[in-house]
Steps between C-alpha positions, in 0.01 A plus 500: 500500500188669635234653276394748769489859379648794685208666689673840493537498120195674344559325169417164663138608553362605159162597644649737757439857386581697816868549580677658796779753452795257477306285253400806295862619494613160370219499243610844372872422533541805724618551856237549769602862544424574132156343544442720809603812309271413205206458740581825679522682164161346406655328197415153632159408637495318832257365757580626848355293785663706774801719565743224405297236315501567127407267215502513121292332232675339206270702272632826650860380478452405134345843431802665665731300274298595190505872589878497541583292195721679252377466143732406216533742205280285275215456747 
């Protein structure tokens, strides 16, 4: 059995902090369309390199998760 990691899996590169849209969608457990809508609504920060090239930092994705976390009654 090979120990090679999957190069398309962002979790195999712990130092990688910039994700493309499909990777960001997997990280957030959302579909790509939901990620697009969150960016368009300015609810999710993104880095746009051109009309179609968009990237996300893990820090921004984690902040998005924190802002949308529902608090329990005792918190």
